[in-house]
C-alpha atoms as a printed R data frame, in Angstrom:
    type eleno elety resid chain resno       x       y       z
1   ATOM     1    CA   MET     A     1  27.428 -12.821 -13.574
2   ATOM     2    CA   PRO     A     2  25.692 -11.642 -16.731
3   ATOM     3    CA   ALA     A     3  23.891 -14.341 -18.689
4   ATOM     4    CA   ASP     A     4  22.713 -14.610 -22.289
5   ATOM     5    CA   GLY     A     5  25.571 -12.591 -23.761
6   ATOM     6    CA   ASP     A     6  25.439  -9.068 -22.415
7   ATOM     7    CA   PHE     A     7  22.097  -9.606 -20.680
8   ATOM     8    CA   ASP     A     8  22.310  -9.220 -16.901
9   ATOM     9    CA   PRO     A     9  19.194 -10.614 -15.173
10  ATOM    10    CA   ILE     A    10  19.998  -8.950 -11.855
11  ATOM    11    CA   ARG     A    11  20.213  -5.505 -13.415
12  ATOM    12    CA   ALA     A    12  17.143  -6.167 -15.577
13  ATOM    13    CA   ALA     A    13  15.189  -7.184 -12.486
14  ATOM    14    CA   ALA     A    14  16.297  -4.095 -10.556
15  ATOM    15    CA   VAL     A    15  15.464  -1.745 -13.447
16  ATOM    16    CA   THR     A    16  12.001  -3.283 -13.880
17  ATOM    17    CA   LEU     A    17  11.375  -3.077 -10.150
18  ATOM    18    CA   ARG     A    18  12.303   0.614  -9.982
19  ATOM    19    CA   ALA     A    19  10.588   1.674 -13.206
20  ATOM    20    CA   SER     A    20   7.156   0.179 -12.564
21  ATOM    21    CA   ALA     A    21   4.524   2.538 -11.178
22  ATOM    22    CA   THR     A    22   1.597   0.104 -11.078
23  ATOM    23    CA   GLY     A    23   1.186  -3.581 -10.448
24  ATOM    24    CA   ALA     A    24  -1.124  -6.495  -9.766
25  ATOM    25    CA   LEU     A    25  -1.221  -7.441  -6.085
26  ATOM    26    CA   ALA     A    26  -2.296 -10.978  -5.173
27  ATOM    27    CA   THR     A    27  -3.399 -11.505  -1.571
28  ATOM    28    CA   LEU     A    28  -5.044 -14.389   0.265
29  ATOM    29    CA   GLY     A    29  -8.732 -14.309   1.150
30  ATOM    30    CA   SER     A    30 -10.115 -15.728   4.389
31  ATOM    31    CA   ALA     A    31 -10.612 -19.114   2.713
32  ATOM    32    CA   GLY     A    32  -7.101 -19.077   1.252
33  ATOM    33    CA   THR     A    33  -8.304 -18.164  -2.230
34  ATOM    34    CA   PRO     A    34  -5.993 -15.829  -4.197
35  ATOM    35    CA   PHE     A    35  -7.401 -12.343  -4.807
36  ATOM    36    CA   ALA     A    36  -5.720 -10.112  -7.420
37  ATOM    37    CA   SER     A    37  -6.133  -6.331  -7.551
38  ATOM    38    CA   PHE     A    38  -4.603  -3.283  -9.220
39  ATOM    39    CA   VAL     A    39  -2.318  -1.057  -7.111
40  ATOM    40    CA   THR     A    40   0.076   1.853  -7.519
41  ATOM    41    CA   VAL     A    41   3.685   1.206  -6.515
42  ATOM    42    CA   ALA     A    42   6.832   3.107  -5.568
43  ATOM    43    CA   THR     A    43  10.108   1.874  -4.045
44  ATOM    44    CA   ASP     A    44  12.021   2.875  -0.949
45  ATOM    45    CA   HIS     A    45  15.760   3.615  -1.068
46  ATOM    46    CA   ALA     A    46  16.557  -0.088  -0.764
47  ATOM    47    CA   GLY     A    47  14.228  -1.010  -3.616
48  ATOM    48    CA   ALA     A    48  11.408  -2.556  -1.593
49  ATOM    49    CA   PRO     A    49   7.987  -1.760  -3.094
50  ATOM    50    CA   LEU     A    50   5.783   0.731  -1.250
51  ATOM    51    CA   LEU     A    51   1.986   0.608  -1.435
52  ATOM    52    CA   LEU     A    52  -0.668   3.090  -0.287
53  ATOM    53    CA   LEU     A    53  -3.787   1.095   0.582
54  ATOM    54    CA   SER     A    54  -7.217   1.842   1.996
55  ATOM    55    CA   ARG     A    55  -8.730  -0.210   4.808
56  ATOM    56    CA   LEU     A    56 -11.912  -0.311   2.740
57  ATOM    57    CA   ALA     A    57 -10.216  -2.422   0.060
58  ATOM    58    CA   VAL     A    58 -10.423  -6.216   0.096
59  ATOM    59    CA   HIS     A    59  -6.666  -6.568  -0.446
60  ATOM    60    CA   THR     A    60  -5.947  -4.463   2.659
61  ATOM    61    CA   ARG     A    61  -8.205  -6.572   4.849
62  ATOM    62    CA   ASN     A    62  -6.520  -9.652   3.441
63  ATOM    63    CA   LEU     A    63  -3.032  -8.308   4.228
64  ATOM    64    CA   ASP     A    64  -3.977  -7.284   7.764
65  ATOM    65    CA   ARG     A    65  -5.042 -10.887   8.349
66  ATOM    66    CA   ASP     A    66  -2.258 -12.613   6.374
67  ATOM    67    CA   GLY     A    67   0.588 -10.565   4.925
68  ATOM    68    CA   ARG     A    68   1.745 -13.177   2.421
69  ATOM    69    CA   ALA     A    69   1.365 -11.834  -1.091
70  ATOM    70    CA   SER     A    70   2.707 -11.666  -4.624
71  ATOM    71    CA   LEU     A    71   3.217  -8.547  -6.734
72  ATOM    72    CA   LEU     A    72   3.449  -8.486 -10.539
73  ATOM    73    CA   LEU     A    73   5.226  -5.470 -12.055
74  ATOM    74    CA   VAL     A    74   5.507  -4.695 -15.784
75  ATOM    75    CA   ALA     A    75   8.194  -2.380 -17.119
76  ATOM    76    CA   PRO     A    76   6.911   0.700 -18.983
77  ATOM    77    CA   GLY     A    77   6.417  -0.125 -22.645
78  ATOM    78    CA   GLY     A    78   5.626  -3.743 -21.970
79  ATOM    79    CA   GLU     A    79   1.889  -3.025 -21.948
80  ATOM    80    CA   GLY     A    80   1.684  -2.306 -25.691
81  ATOM    81    CA   GLY     A    81   2.678  -4.149 -28.844
82  ATOM    82    CA   ASP     A    82   3.307  -7.773 -27.949
83  ATOM    83    CA   PRO     A    83   2.764  -7.780 -24.172
84  ATOM    84    CA   LEU     A    84   4.706 -11.035 -23.785
85  ATOM    85    CA   ALA     A    85   7.845  -9.482 -25.291
86  ATOM    86    CA   GLY     A    86   8.250  -6.908 -22.512
87  ATOM    87    CA   SER     A    87   9.969  -7.225 -19.166
88  ATOM    88    CA   ARG     A    88   7.978  -8.159 -16.081
89  ATOM    89    CA   ILE     A    89   8.804  -9.363 -12.632
90  ATOM    90    CA   THR     A    90   6.780 -11.357 -10.106
91  ATOM    91    CA   LEU     A    91   7.727 -10.771  -6.482
92  ATOM    92    CA   GLU     A    92   6.963 -13.261  -3.730
93  ATOM    93    CA   GLY     A    93   6.981 -12.242  -0.095
94  ATOM    94    CA   ALA     A    94   4.807 -10.364   2.372
95  ATOM    95    CA   ALA     A    95   3.402  -6.861   2.737
96  ATOM    96    CA   ARG     A    96   3.587  -5.215   6.172
97  ATOM    97    CA   ARG     A    97   1.906  -2.024   7.311
98  ATOM    98    CA   ILE     A    98   4.422   0.715   8.153
99  ATOM    99    CA   ALA     A    99   3.608   1.965  11.642
100 ATOM   100    CA   PRO     A   100   4.047   5.546  12.883
101 ATOM   101    CA   GLY     A   101   7.436   5.983  14.488
102 ATOM   102    CA   GLU     A   102   9.212   3.834  11.906
103 ATOM   103    CA   ASP     A   103  10.375   5.397   8.618
104 ATOM   104    CA   LEU     A   104   6.814   6.333   7.722
105 ATOM   105    CA   ASP     A   105   7.658   9.927   6.712
106 ATOM   106    CA   ARG     A   106  10.358   8.796   4.283
107 ATOM   107    CA   ALA     A   107   8.129   6.103   2.821
108 ATOM   108    CA   ARG     A   108   5.388   8.683   2.337
109 ATOM   109    CA   ALA     A   109   7.796  11.102   0.634
110 ATOM   110    CA   ARG     A   110   9.098   8.400  -1.706
111 ATOM   111    CA   PHE     A   111   5.604   7.281  -2.646
112 ATOM   112    CA   LEU     A   112   4.270  10.781  -3.274
113 ATOM   113    CA   ALA     A   113   7.321  11.648  -5.375
114 ATOM   114    CA   ARG     A   114   6.321   8.759  -7.633
115 ATOM   115    CA   HIS     A   115   2.572   9.397  -7.351
116 ATOM   116    CA   PRO     A   116   1.970  13.107  -6.693
117 ATOM   117    CA   GLU     A   117  -1.715  12.621  -7.523
118 ATOM   118    CA   ALA     A   118  -2.056  10.646  -4.264
119 ATOM   119    CA   GLU     A   119  -1.295  13.740  -2.151
120 ATOM   120    CA   GLY     A   120  -5.019  14.504  -1.947
121 ATOM   121    CA   TYR     A   121  -5.930  11.289  -0.127
122 ATOM   122    CA   ALA     A   122  -2.689   9.970   1.395
123 ATOM   123    CA   GLY     A   123  -3.548  11.642   4.700
124 ATOM   124    CA   PHE     A   124  -7.023  10.128   5.018
125 ATOM   125    CA   THR     A   125  -7.352   8.037   8.170
126 ATOM   126    CA   ASP     A   126  -8.384   4.898   6.294
127 ATOM   127    CA   PHE     A   127  -5.238   4.934   4.125
128 ATOM   128    CA   GLY     A   128  -1.933   3.442   5.216
129 ATOM   129    CA   PHE     A   129   1.478   2.700   3.735
130 ATOM   130    CA   PHE     A   130   2.721  -0.859   3.321
131 ATOM   131    CA   ARG     A   131   6.188  -2.153   2.489
132 ATOM   132    CA   PHE     A   132   6.461  -5.311   0.396
133 ATOM   133    CA   GLN     A   133   9.211  -7.507   1.802
134 ATOM   134    CA   ILE     A   134  10.658  -9.457  -1.128
135 ATOM   135    CA   ASP     A   135  11.729 -13.064  -0.700
136 ATOM   136    CA   THR     A   136  12.354 -13.914  -4.360
137 ATOM   137    CA   ALA     A   137  11.812 -12.297  -7.747
138 ATOM   138    CA   HIS     A   138  10.876 -14.141 -10.931
139 ATOM   139    CA   LEU     A   139  11.963 -12.177 -13.985
140 ATOM   140    CA   VAL     A   140  10.657 -12.687 -17.518
141 ATOM   141    CA   ALA     A   141  12.527 -10.237 -19.745
142 ATOM   142    CA   GLY     A   142  11.297 -11.392 -23.135
143 ATOM   143    CA   PHE     A   143  11.257 -14.796 -24.781
144 ATOM   144    CA   GLY     A   144  13.806 -17.197 -23.330
145 ATOM   145    CA   ARG     A   145  15.001 -14.758 -20.660
146 ATOM   146    CA   ILE     A   146  13.524 -16.241 -17.505
147 ATOM   147    CA   HIS     A   147  15.409 -16.017 -14.220
148 ATOM   148    CA   THR     A   148  14.687 -16.358 -10.510
149 ATOM   149    CA   VAL     A   149  16.624 -13.720  -8.591
150 ATOM   150    CA   PRO     A   150  17.110 -13.697  -4.794
151 ATOM   151    CA   ALA     A   151  15.959 -10.535  -3.041
152 ATOM   152    CA   ALA     A   152  19.472  -9.817  -1.775
153 ATOM   153    CA   ASP     A   153  20.710  -9.504  -5.355
154 ATOM   154    CA   ILE     A   154  18.304  -6.733  -6.368
155 ATOM   155    CA   LEU     A   155  17.869  -4.809  -3.119
156 ATOM   156    CA   VAL     A   156  20.346  -2.133  -2.011
157 ATOM   157    CA   GLU     A   157  22.075  -3.075   1.224
158 ATOM   158    CA   ALA     A   158  20.929  -1.133   4.281
159 ATOM   159    CA   THR     A   159  23.978   1.095   4.832
160 ATOM   160    CA   LEU     A   160  24.067   2.303   1.229
161 ATOM   161    CA   ALA     A   161  20.297   2.771   1.124
162 ATOM   162    CA   GLY     A   162  20.485   4.821   4.318
163 ATOM   163    CA   ALA     A   163  23.256   6.991   2.894
164 ATOM   164    CA   PHE     A   164  21.139   7.839  -0.150
165 ATOM   165    CA   SER     A   165  18.118   8.475   2.042
166 ATOM   166    CA   ASP     A   166  20.117  11.005   4.062
167 ATOM   167    CA   ALA     A   167  21.624  12.625   0.960
168 ATOM   168    CA   GLU     A   168  18.514  12.667  -1.229
169 ATOM   169    CA   HIS     A   169  17.390  16.203  -0.369
170 ATOM   170    CA   GLY     A   170  20.832  17.588  -1.208
171 ATOM   171    CA   ILE     A   171  21.014  15.679  -4.499
172 ATOM   172    CA   LEU     A   172  17.610  17.003  -5.559
173 ATOM   173    CA   ALA     A   173  18.442  20.587  -4.621
174 ATOM   174    CA   HIS     A   174  21.799  20.480  -6.412
175 ATOM   175    CA   MET     A   175  20.432  19.004  -9.625
176 ATOM   176    CA   ASN     A   176  17.327  21.178  -9.797
177 ATOM   177    CA   GLN     A   177  19.092  24.438  -8.933
178 ATOM   178    CA   ASP     A   178  22.448  24.006 -10.646
179 ATOM   179    CA   HIS     A   179  21.864  21.486 -13.439
180 ATOM   180    CA   ALA     A   180  18.311  22.020 -14.660
181 ATOM   181    CA   ASP     A   181  19.512  21.928 -18.271
182 ATOM   182    CA   ALA     A   182  21.059  18.486 -17.754
183 ATOM   183    CA   VAL     A   183  17.883  17.172 -16.118
184 ATOM   184    CA   ARG     A   184  15.901  18.347 -19.128
185 ATOM   185    CA   LEU     A   185  18.290  16.514 -21.451
186 ATOM   186    CA   TYR     A   186  18.047  13.337 -19.384
187 ATOM   187    CA   ALA     A   187  14.290  13.362 -19.905
188 ATOM   188    CA   THR     A   188  14.158  14.302 -23.566
189 ATOM   189    CA   ARG     A   189  17.263  12.690 -25.052
190 ATOM   190    CA   LEU     A   190  17.846   9.665 -22.839
191 ATOM   191    CA   LEU     A   191  14.265   8.776 -21.953
192 ATOM   192    CA   GLY     A   192  12.469  10.031 -25.067
193 ATOM   193    CA   GLN     A   193  10.056  12.200 -23.106
194 ATOM   194    CA   PRO     A   194   8.509  15.402 -24.531
195 ATOM   195    CA   ASP     A   195  10.187  18.679 -23.664
196 ATOM   196    CA   GLY     A   196   8.979  20.305 -20.461
197 ATOM   197    CA   ASP     A   197   9.876  21.632 -17.028
198 ATOM   198    CA   TRP     A   198  11.585  18.460 -15.838
199 ATOM   199    CA   HIS     A   199  13.043  18.254 -12.340
200 ATOM   200    CA   VAL     A   200  14.357  15.514 -10.056
201 ATOM   201    CA   VAL     A   201  11.929  14.351  -7.363
202 ATOM   202    CA   ALA     A   202  13.681  11.225  -6.025
203 ATOM   203    CA   ALA     A   203  17.175   9.712  -5.977
204 ATOM   204    CA   ASP     A   204  18.622   6.373  -4.913
205 ATOM   205    CA   ALA     A   205  21.599   4.178  -5.717
206 ATOM   206    CA   ASP     A   206  19.892   2.826  -8.852
207 ATOM   207    CA   GLY     A   207  18.724   6.056 -10.500
208 ATOM   208    CA   LEU     A   208  16.590   9.198 -10.449
209 ATOM   209    CA   ASP     A   209  12.882   9.899 -10.777
210 ATOM   210    CA   LEU     A   210  12.094  12.913 -12.984
211 ATOM   211    CA   PHE     A   211   8.787  14.836 -13.053
212 ATOM   212    CA   ASP     A   212   7.430  17.483 -15.429
213 ATOM   213    CA   GLY     A   213   4.225  18.267 -13.558
214 ATOM   214    CA   GLN     A   214   2.275  15.471 -15.236
215 ATOM   215    CA   THR     A   215   4.509  12.446 -15.830
216 ATOM   216    CA   VAL     A   216   7.092  10.701 -13.663
217 ATOM   217    CA   ALA     A   217   9.937   9.096 -15.660
218 ATOM   218    CA   ARG     A   218  12.642   6.833 -14.287
219 ATOM   219    CA   LEU     A   219  16.278   7.461 -15.248
220 ATOM   220    CA   PRO     A   220  18.265   4.321 -14.395
221 ATOM   221    CA   PHE     A   221  21.969   4.666 -13.713
222 ATOM   222    CA   ARG     A   222  24.225   2.539 -15.913
223 ATOM   223    CA   SER     A   223  25.024   0.494 -12.818
224 ATOM   224    CA   ARG     A   224  24.274   0.664  -9.107
225 ATOM   225    CA   GLN     A   225  26.291   3.433  -7.496
226 ATOM   226    CA   ALA     A   226  28.570   2.289  -4.686
227 ATOM   227    CA   SER     A   227  28.419   5.613  -2.825
228 ATOM   228    CA   VAL     A   228  26.661   8.954  -2.824
229 ATOM   229    CA   GLN     A   229  29.889  10.587  -3.981
230 ATOM   230    CA   ALA     A   230  30.017   8.382  -7.083
231 ATOM   231    CA   VAL     A   231  26.705   9.777  -8.332
232 ATOM   232    CA   ARG     A   232  28.349  13.027  -9.408
233 ATOM   233    CA   PHE     A   233  30.506  11.197 -11.959
234 ATOM   234    CA   GLU     A   234  27.596   9.047 -13.146
235 ATOM   235    CA   LEU     A   235  25.388  12.090 -13.730
236 ATOM   236    CA   LYS     A   236  28.197  13.851 -15.560
237 ATOM   237    CA   ALA     A   237  28.652  10.827 -17.835
238 ATOM   238    CA   LEU     A   238  24.907  10.647 -18.524
239 ATOM   239    CA   SER     A   239  24.881  14.374 -19.280
240 ATOM   240    CA   GLU     A   240  27.697  13.957 -21.793
241 ATOM   241    CA   ARG     A   241  25.846  11.059 -23.404
242 ATOM   242    CA   ALA     A   242  22.685  13.165 -23.668
243 ATOM   243    CA   ARG     A   243  24.560  16.045 -25.301
244 ATOM   244    CA   THR     A   244  26.240  13.981 -28.026
């Protein structure tokens, strides 16, 4: 249930999780001492964070020995002004290397859609993809808005996540080929981005990722979509909002 008037901590946590492109990863050293490092982050269709890490990095060696970790994500905009007034979320759980033969190709595609600059080194043999398995999330969404949210409340359940994974290519093709004008309006009028050649590079039950060749911007849906079919009506409503 929403708390603090119209404020919904579950939605706020999910939006922060999806919108963040970088984070602070805390791993455990061999002596059990916490080690914090800067990482780039994407999410899979369920909402679990994806990391691309090099074996040369201390945090990777730590995770290969002990996967327990914490990940701090800050919503875009929370880095400037008063940094304590923005929304941030601390995830507790474990990071596990994604092995070949699992959903490695889809994880790679999701990560590179969020971080196209990583294409040049993602295939290096010392790099590997990790999935952060969330146990709990601690949300601080401004002063007085502090909530602990169970992972099950912010992650998309497996069947729905799988449906969006299967349908993602079709959603991207349809929007980019048939509704390029709407995509451009999403970016400029709803997200406040500069005008450009915006196109959709990723889709899930919580929103779309848009890219103009330089910047990736997250367009959150007004609520989590219960089916792939429902997205059509949500995108139409967002288009109408952008045009008014």
